[in-house]
ROKOL-356916 format. One record per residue (C-alpha): x, y, z; residue in three letters. Coordinates in steps of 0.1 Angstrom, whole numbers. Layout:
<recs>
REC  X  Y  Z  ALA $
...
</recs>
This chain:
<recs>
REC  -1  0  1  MET $
REC  8  37  -4  ASN $
REC  21  55  25  MET $
REC  39  86  34  LYS $
REC  73  81  50  THR $
REC  91  100  74  THR $
REC  113  114  49  LYS $
REC  83  124  27  ASP $
REC  67  144  60  ILE $
REC  100  159  64  ILE $
REC  109  173  30  ILE $
REC  71  183  29  ALA $
REC  78  204  61  SER $
REC  109  218  44  LEU $
REC  91  225  11  ASN $
REC  63  243  28  GLU $
REC  86  265  45  ALA $
REC  107  275  13  LEU $
REC  74  280  -1  GLU $
REC  64  309  25  LYS $
REC  98  322  15  LEU $
REC  93  322  -22  ASN $
REC  118  300  -26  ILE $
REC  120  270  -52  SER $
REC  151  244  -48  LYS $
REC  155  206  -49  PRO $
REC  158  192  -14  ILE $
REC  184  159  -4  VAL $
REC  175  143  31  LEU $
REC  201  118  46  THR $
REC  201  98  73  GLU $
REC  220  114  104  SER $
REC  248  91  120  LYS $
REC  256  111  151  ASN $
REC  230  144  152  TYR $
REC  196  137  147  GLY $
REC  177  112  129  ASP $
REC  178  133  93  TYR $
REC  196  161  78  SER $
REC  196  183  50  SER $
REC  220  208  35  ASN $
REC  194  228  18  ILE $
REC  210  260  32  ALA $
REC  244  256  20  LEU $
REC  232  251  -11  THR $
REC  212  285  -12  LEU $
REC  237  303  6  GLN $
REC  252  314  -34  LYS $
REC  217  322  -46  ASP $
REC  207  342  -16  LEU $
REC  241  359  -9  GLY $
REC  237  350  31  LYS $
REC  253  327  54  LYS $
REC  242  291  52  ALA $
REC  233  293  91  ILE $
REC  212  320  86  ASP $
REC  192  305  60  ILE $
REC  187  277  82  ALA $
REC  175  291  110  GLN $
REC  149  310  86  GLU $
REC  137  280  74  ILE $
REC  134  264  110  VAL $
REC  111  294  119  ARG $
REC  87  287  91  ASN $
REC  85  247  100  ILE $
REC  51  244  120  ASP $
REC  57  216  143  LEU $
REC  21  216  153  ASN $
REC  15  203  120  LYS $
REC  42  179  113  PHE $
REC  39  164  145  LYS $
REC  62  135  135  GLU $
REC  92  158  141  ILE $
REC  99  160  179  SER $
REC  130  185  174  GLU $
REC  146  204  148  ILE $
REC  181  218  152  LYS $
REC  208  238  134  VAL $
REC  242  226  132  ALA $
REC  273  245  115  GLU $
REC  279  253  91  PRO $
REC  239  251  81  GLY $
REC  228  219  85  PHE $
REC  191  215  97  ILE $
REC  186  181  118  ASN $
REC  153  163  126  PHE $
REC  145  140  153  TRP $
REC  117  117  147  VAL $
REC  94  115  174  SER $
REC  88  80  196  ASN $
REC  50  82  187  SER $
REC  62  79  151  VAL $
REC  87  49  159  ILE $
REC  57  33  177  ALA $
REC  34  39  150  ASN $
REC  60  24  124  THR $
REC  65  -7  143  ILE $
REC  26  -17  147  ASN $
REC  19  -7  114  GLN $
REC  46  -30  99  ILE $
REC  26  -61  127  ASN $
REC  -10  -50  115  ASN $
REC  0  -52  78  GLU $
REC  22  -82  84  GLY $
REC  37  -94  47  SER $
REC  18  -66  26  THR $
REC  39  -39  47  TYR $
REC  58  -23  18  GLY $
REC  32  -35  -10  SER $
REC  21  -11  -33  ILE $
REC  -18  0  -44  ASP $
REC  -20  -18  -78  PRO $
REC  -41  13  -94  LYS $
REC  -25  25  -122  GLY $
REC  2  0  -125  LYS $
REC  6  -18  -156  GLY $
REC  12  -51  -165  ALA $
REC  42  -64  -170  ILE $
REC  58  -95  -195  ASN $
REC  91  -106  -181  VAL $
REC  105  -136  -202  GLU $
REC  136  -149  -186  PHE $
REC  155  -180  -186  VAL $
REC  147  -190  -223  SER $
REC  174  -219  -230  ALA $
REC  172  -234  -263  ASN $
REC  158  -271  -258  PRO $
REC  191  -287  -268  THR $
REC  204  -296  -237  GLY $
REC  206  -294  -195  TYR $
REC  205  -259  -178  LEU $
REC  240  -250  -168  HIS $
REC  250  -221  -148  ILE $
REC  244  -194  -167  GLY $
REC  208  -199  -167  HIS $
REC  208  -200  -131  ALA $
REC  219  -163  -129  ARG $
REC  191  -155  -154  ASN $
REC  165  -175  -133  ALA $
REC  173  -161  -101  ALA $
REC  173  -126  -111  ILE $
REC  142  -128  -133  GLY $
REC  122  -150  -107  ALA $
REC  132  -122  -79  THR $
REC  122  -94  -104  LEU $
REC  87  -107  -112  CYS $
REC  80  -114  -71  ASN $
REC  92  -77  -64  ILE $
REC  72  -61  -93  LEU $
REC  40  -81  -83  GLU $
REC  45  -66  -43  LYS $
REC  49  -31  -64  ALA $
REC  13  -35  -76  GLY $
REC  19  -48  -111  HIS $
REC  1  -77  -127  ARG $
REC  33  -96  -140  VAL $
REC  31  -127  -164  VAL $
REC  67  -150  -163  ARG $
REC  74  -164  -202  GLU $
REC  98  -184  -214  TYR $
REC  104  -184  -251  LEU $
REC  112  -222  -264  VAL $
REC  135  -215  -289  ASN $
REC  125  -246  -314  ASP $
REC  129  -232  -350  TYR $
REC  164  -227  -363  GLY $
REC  196  -252  -372  ASN $
REC  206  -258  -336  GLN $
REC  177  -281  -333  MET $
REC  188  -299  -367  ASN $
REC  221  -299  -345  LYS $
REC  204  -317  -320  MET $
REC  185  -339  -339  ALA $
REC  215  -350  -354  ASP $
REC  239  -354  -328  SER $
REC  209  -378  -306  ILE $
REC  208  -396  -337  PHE $
REC  244  -407  -340  ALA $
REC  247  -409  -299  ARG $
REC  217  -434  -306  TYR $
REC  233  -455  -331  GLN $
REC  270  -456  -312  GLN $
REC  247  -478  -286  ILE $
REC  248  -507  -313  PHE $
REC  279  -496  -334  ASN $
REC  305  -480  -312  PRO $
REC  323  -467  -346  GLU $
REC  294  -449  -358  PHE $
REC  308  -413  -366  PRO $
REC  295  -382  -351  MET $
REC  288  -350  -372  PRO $
REC  310  -327  -379  GLU $
REC  290  -297  -372  ASP $
REC  272  -311  -341  SER $
REC  267  -317  -297  TYR $
REC  296  -335  -287  HIS $
REC  287  -332  -251  GLY $
REC  279  -358  -225  GLY $
REC  240  -344  -223  ASP $
REC  231  -359  -260  MET $
REC  242  -397  -250  ILE $
REC  220  -391  -220  GLU $
REC  193  -384  -243  PHE $
REC  201  -411  -264  ALA $
REC  200  -437  -240  GLN $
REC  166  -418  -232  ALA $
REC  155  -423  -267  PHE $
REC  166  -462  -267  TYR $
REC  144  -465  -237  ASN $
REC  116  -457  -251  ILE $
REC  122  -472  -291  HIS $
REC  143  -500  -284  LYS $
REC  167  -508  -317  ASP $
REC  135  -495  -338  GLU $
REC  155  -469  -356  TYR $
REC  187  -490  -353  LYS $
REC  208  -486  -388  ASN $
REC  178  -467  -401  VAL $
REC  185  -441  -432  GLU $
REC  183  -406  -419  TYR $
REC  159  -390  -441  THR $
REC  141  -357  -429  ASP $
REC  112  -378  -415  GLU $
REC  137  -396  -393  ILE $
REC  154  -362  -381  ARG $
REC  116  -352  -376  LYS $
REC  115  -378  -350  ILE $
REC  146  -373  -334  PHE $
REC  140  -335  -332  ARG $
REC  108  -338  -318  SER $
REC  120  -365  -290  PHE $
REC  149  -341  -283  GLY $
REC  132  -308  -281  ARG $
REC  103  -326  -258  ASP $
REC  128  -341  -236  PHE $
REC  152  -311  -231  ALA $
REC  123  -290  -222  LEU $
REC  108  -317  -198  LYS $
REC  145  -315  -180  ASN $
REC  143  -277  -179  ILE $
REC  111  -275  -163  ILE $
REC  117  -299  -135  GLU $
REC  152  -281  -130  ASP $
REC  134  -250  -126  MET $
REC  109  -260  -104  LYS $
REC  132  -276  -83  LYS $
REC  148  -241  -82  PHE $
REC  114  -227  -75  GLY $
REC  109  -210  -111  VAL $
REC  77  -214  -122  THR $
REC  64  -200  -155  PHE $
REC  28  -184  -166  ASP $
REC  35  -190  -204  ILE $
REC  56  -210  -227  PHE $
REC  59  -199  -261  THR $
REC  72  -223  -288  SER $
REC  89  -203  -315  GLU $
REC  81  -230  -338  ALA $
REC  44  -224  -334  GLU $
REC  46  -188  -345  GLN $
REC  52  -199  -379  TYR $
REC  30  -225  -376  ALA $
REC  2  -199  -367  LYS $
REC  11  -174  -390  ASN $
REC  19  -150  -363  ARG $
REC  49  -137  -376  VAL $
REC  42  -124  -418  TRP $
REC  12  -104  -405  PRO $
REC  39  -81  -381  ALA $
REC  70  -80  -405  ILE $
REC  43  -69  -433  HIS $
REC  36  -37  -414  ARG $
REC  72  -25  -408  LEU $
REC  79  7  -421  LYS $
REC  117  6  -426  THR $
REC  123  -25  -447  THR $
REC  140  -24  -484  TYR $
REC  151  -52  -511  LYS $
REC  190  -58  -516  LYS $
REC  206  -90  -534  ASP $
REC  176  -105  -531  GLY $
REC  170  -104  -494  ALA $
REC  151  -83  -474  THR $
REC  162  -59  -447  TRP $
REC  151  -37  -418  LEU $
REC  171  -2  -418  GLU $
REC  183  -4  -380  THR $
REC  209  19  -387  THR $
REC  182  47  -391  LYS $
REC  190  69  -362  GLY $
REC  224  58  -357  GLY $
REC  208  28  -332  LYS $
REC  225  -2  -350  ASP $
REC  262  -5  -368  ASP $
REC  244  -18  -400  LYS $
REC  213  -28  -413  ASP $
REC  201  -62  -405  ARG $
REC  187  -91  -430  VAL $
REC  150  -106  -419  ILE $
REC  144  -125  -450  ILE $
REC  171  -139  -467  LYS $
REC  173  -142  -506  SER $
REC  161  -176  -506  ASN $
REC  133  -170  -487  GLY $
REC  139  -181  -452  ASP $
REC  136  -160  -423  SER $
REC  162  -151  -401  THR $
REC  162  -153  -363  TYR $
REC  157  -114  -358  PHE $
REC  125  -121  -382  CYS $
REC  108  -139  -356  ALA $
REC  120  -123  -328  ASP $
REC  104  -90  -345  ILE $
REC  68  -104  -343  ALA $
REC  74  -123  -306  TYR $
REC  80  -92  -290  HIS $
REC  50  -72  -302  GLU $
REC  31  -106  -295  GLN $
REC  43  -100  -259  LYS $
REC  27  -64  -255  LEU $
REC  -7  -73  -275  LEU $
REC  -12  -103  -250  GLU $
REC  -9  -79  -217  LEU $
REC  -43  -60  -233  ASN $
REC  -30  -32  -210  ASP $
REC  -24  8  -226  PRO $
REC  3  13  -200  ASN $
REC  19  -26  -201  GLY $
REC  58  -34  -207  LYS $
REC  78  -64  -213  ILE $
REC  108  -69  -202  VAL $
REC  139  -92  -214  ASP $
REC  167  -109  -193  ILE $
REC  191  -117  -213  TRP $
REC  228  -127  -211  GLY $
REC  257  -100  -221  ALA $
REC  266  -117  -257  ASP $
REC  233  -105  -270  HIS $
REC  244  -70  -264  SER $
REC  244  -59  -302  GLY $
REC  210  -77  -303  TYR $
REC  197  -48  -281  VAL $
REC  190  -22  -303  GLU $
REC  178  -36  -336  ARG $
REC  148  -51  -312  VAL $
REC  142  -19  -300  LYS $
REC  142  -2  -333  PHE $
REC  121  -29  -347  SER $
REC  95  -26  -318  PHE $
REC  94  14  -326  GLU $
REC  92  10  -365  ASP $
REC  56  -15  -356  LEU $
REC  45  15  -335  GLY $
REC  54  11  -303  HIS $
REC  67  33  -276  ARG $
REC  103  27  -268  ARG $
REC  100  28  -231  ASP $
REC  78  -1  -235  GLN $
REC  105  -24  -234  ILE $
REC  133  -29  -214  GLU $
REC  161  -54  -222  ILE $
REC  185  -63  -193  LEU $
REC  219  -81  -202  LEU $
REC  238  -101  -171  PHE $
REC  268  -109  -171  GLN $
REC  289  -142  -171  LEU $
REC  296  -162  -135  ILE $
REC  328  -182  -127  ARG $
REC  323  -212  -103  ILE $
REC  353  -213  -78  MET $
REC  362  -240  -54  LYS $
REC  395  -245  -36  ASN $
REC  409  -217  -54  GLY $
REC  402  -234  -91  LYS $
REC  378  -225  -113  GLU $
REC  349  -253  -120  VAL $
REC  341  -258  -155  LYS $
REC  333  -291  -164  MET $
REC  301  -312  -157  SER $
REC  317  -341  -137  LYS $
REC  289  -364  -155  ARG $
REC  285  -349  -186  LEU $
REC  320  -332  -193  GLY $
REC  304  -300  -204  THR $
REC  293  -268  -187  SER $
REC  284  -274  -151  LEU $
REC  251  -278  -146  THR $
REC  220  -264  -125  LEU $
REC  213  -293  -108  ARG $
REC  246  -303  -102  GLU $
REC  252  -269  -88  LEU $
REC  221  -268  -65  ALA $
REC  231  -306  -52  GLU $
REC  263  -290  -40  GLU $
REC  254  -256  -21  VAL $
REC  213  -255  -23  GLY $
REC  193  -233  -42  ASN $
REC  188  -207  -15  ASP $
REC  231  -200  -17  ALA $
REC  228  -198  -53  ILE $
REC  195  -175  -56  ARG $
REC  212  -150  -27  TYR $
REC  252  -148  -41  PHE $
REC  240  -144  -79  LEU $
REC  214  -119  -67  ILE $
REC  238  -101  -43  ASP $
REC  253  -83  -74  ARG $
REC  245  -60  -98  SER $
REC  234  -80  -129  TYR $
REC  259  -61  -151  ASN $
REC  288  -72  -133  SER $
REC  306  -105  -132  ARG $
REC  310  -129  -103  ILE $
REC  330  -150  -89  ASP $
REC  306  -180  -73  PHE $
REC  330  -198  -42  ASP $
REC  314  -228  -33  ILE $
REC  334  -227  -2  ASN $
REC  326  -197  10  LYS $
REC  286  -195  4  VAL $
REC  283  -226  20  THR $
REC  304  -212  53  ASP $
REC  275  -216  87  ASN $
REC  295  -184  100  ASN $
REC  296  -146  101  GLU $
REC  316  -148  66  ASN $
REC  285  -155  49  ASN $
REC  259  -129  46  PRO $
REC  231  -151  35  MET $
REC  238  -170  71  TYR $
REC  241  -139  92  ILE $
REC  204  -126  77  ILE $
REC  190  -163  83  LYS $
REC  202  -162  118  TYR $
REC  186  -129  123  ALA $
REC  154  -142  114  HIS $
REC  155  -174  136  ALA $
REC  171  -153  164  ARG $
REC  138  -132  162  ALA $
REC  116  -160  160  CYS $
REC  134  -178  191  GLN $
REC  131  -148  212  LEU $
REC  92  -142  207  LEU $
REC  88  -176  219  ASP $
REC  105  -172  247  LYS $
REC  83  -138  257  VAL $
REC  52  -156  246  GLY $
REC  32  -123  240  ILE $
REC  10  -134  207  GLU $
REC  1  -97  195  ASN $
REC  26  -73  213  PRO $
REC  17  -35  208  ILE $
REC  47  -10  205  ALA $
REC  41  19  231  SER $
REC  54  59  225  ASP $
REC  77  49  252  GLU $
REC  104  32  231  LEU $
REC  133  52  238  ASP $
REC  160  33  230  ASN $
REC  188  37  211  GLU $
REC  192  6  194  TYR $
REC  153  -1  186  ALA $
REC  153  35  175  GLN $
REC  182  23  148  LYS $
REC  167  -8  138  LEU $
REC  131  12  133  VAL $
REC  151  34  108  ALA $
REC  163  4  89  GLU $
REC  124  -12  88  LEU $
REC  111  23  77  LYS $
REC  132  21  42  GLU $
REC  118  -10  34  TYR $
REC  85  4  12  PRO $
REC  108  26  -3  GLU $
REC  133  -1  -10  LEU $
REC  103  -20  -29  ILE $
REC  97  11  -52  SER $
REC  131  16  -64  THR $
REC  136  -16  -71  MET $
REC  103  -18  -93  ALA $
REC  111  12  -109  LYS $
REC  152  5  -115  THR $
REC  153  -36  -120  TYR $
REC  179  -36  -96  LYS $
REC  174  -66  -75  VAL $
REC  207  -66  -67  ASN $
REC  196  -38  -39  LEU $
REC  179  -62  -15  LEU $
REC  202  -87  -5  PRO $
REC  226  -56  11  PRO $
REC  192  -38  29  TYR $
REC  183  -74  44  LEU $
REC  223  -77  56  LEU $
REC  219  -42  73  LYS $
REC  187  -50  87  LEU $
REC  199  -81  102  SER $
REC  229  -65  118  LYS $
REC  210  -37  129  ALA $
REC  190  -62  149  PHE $
REC  219  -79  162  ASN $
REC  230  -50  179  SER $
REC  199  -44  190  PHE $
REC  199  -78  201  TYR $
REC  232  -76  219  SER $
REC  224  -42  235  ASN $
REC  192  -48  249  THR $
REC  172  -66  272  LYS $
REC  141  -80  261  VAL $
REC  123  -106  279  LEU $
REC  116  -91  314  GLY $
REC  122  -54  305  SER $
REC  97  -27  318  PRO $
REC  90  -20  280  ASN $
REC  88  -59  269  GLU $
REC  57  -53  251  GLN $
REC  71  -26  231  SER $
REC  104  -43  225  LEU $
REC  86  -74  215  ALA $
REC  69  -61  188  ALA $
REC  100  -45  174  LEU $
REC  113  -77  174  VAL $
REC  83  -88  153  LYS $
REC  82  -61  130  ALA $
REC  117  -70  126  THR $
REC  111  -106  117  LYS $
REC  81  -99  92  ILE $
REC  103  -75  71  VAL $
REC  133  -103  70  LEU $
REC  111  -133  65  ALA $
REC  91  -109  33  ASP $
REC  125  -100  19  GLY $
REC  138  -137  17  LEU $
REC  104  -146  3  LYS $
REC  111  -119  -25  LEU $
REC  140  -141  -29  MET $
REC  124  -173  -28  ASP $
REC  148  -179  1  ILE $
REC  142  -198  30  GLU $
REC  134  -180  64  ALA $
REC  145  -203  93  PRO $
REC  127  -205  124  GLU $
REC  156  -219  142  LYS $
REC  192  -229  132  MET $
</recs>
């Protein structure tokens, strides 16, 4: 739900004072570490404009703030050389705690009114093998972003594009066929342009388990290729869906690229493009128009075959139209190796008559898996890239999610297996989980089912903890606008450390303020649990 934060109220008081003085200036408010709860340097920024000392300007501003109107502010003081420092009243602290406990897991949620629907397409690995560690980062970012957008009031559609149209599917079929024939004849050659990884051996074995020797020594015709291609596609997709479910990720829609052609969804959109031209028998899209691409792109080859880009143009429009929302938006999460593809997709989207701000493409960097100081590249079973399934079995889903979300998606990551499995204070995820478990155990000892905070809560550590809790709604709003899901882990770590400091320096059980302090513990537990849930990470009650 929408609500005015303490920052909003203080900024409103400053704006009203400036209006009385006929001054217009943007206000920046920061948390004060040593003097008050919040501080503004507005007077310092006005010195040059007004030709006065900052200290005099600050005092004049403060004289024009009506504390009877802004009751959430208990005290305001001016400090050299012109800072305006604010103290928040204890009633605000109590109200924040009680609000969190009343709202529970909906604390920080935003009213959906006026919020556009968003289609988030992520993972979308080719159905030609198992998911590997790169797909894990895509999945962690995408799933968390979807959860955050929903909390921020958006209707979210989670979509997976099944890239089952094109030459990579034929290469997979050829590879499975060869590996299948090798079951009967180990000397059967692998095609030069095929997938040589161990996953194709497993695919072929799965095919044999069903068909036995039915296709032994058959001539490899187009019809036979279609059989192996169809099996490989379905077997790969089945494993992808299973691995995603084990990782806690589900999708609302699976869209087949091949079906887009079968249902004639591609050509109607292509024929509506405005900036196409013919050259050397091919059809080109003028993506260099406006300097948005380094060269124009072929969408239909001279032999009449479409390019991958051709289908993608129609697919992006289809996603937007299916949202059936004028404020709708689509978000793609791709690997950084697709960086050259971004501008041409956005250009084609505009060329079809849609707004550029209705499409957002996030590019994530690669990750490197480290163990015992060495890089782990290969799957022990398959001899190819380390699979998501193997990594999850070794370190668990929670560790993968946390550490792949913790860094900005456009930065590279060294994922150190030794560090992420540490159960001590060197592991930030452990600190957060332990803080939640500690809060649960403390509440069990206190035994008050619905504690209520009072205005007498003047404990220094409690006030610092409440200051962190108050930031949660603003954090949700910021992440939903910027898609920076990496802001969530450090916030939860900071909140956990504030709680641990409060826990170590405050007697809760048997205290005269026991109920108020217990209410604060409960509020902290709620926010920690909700933040972990957004990342689909377990919030343990005991550790």
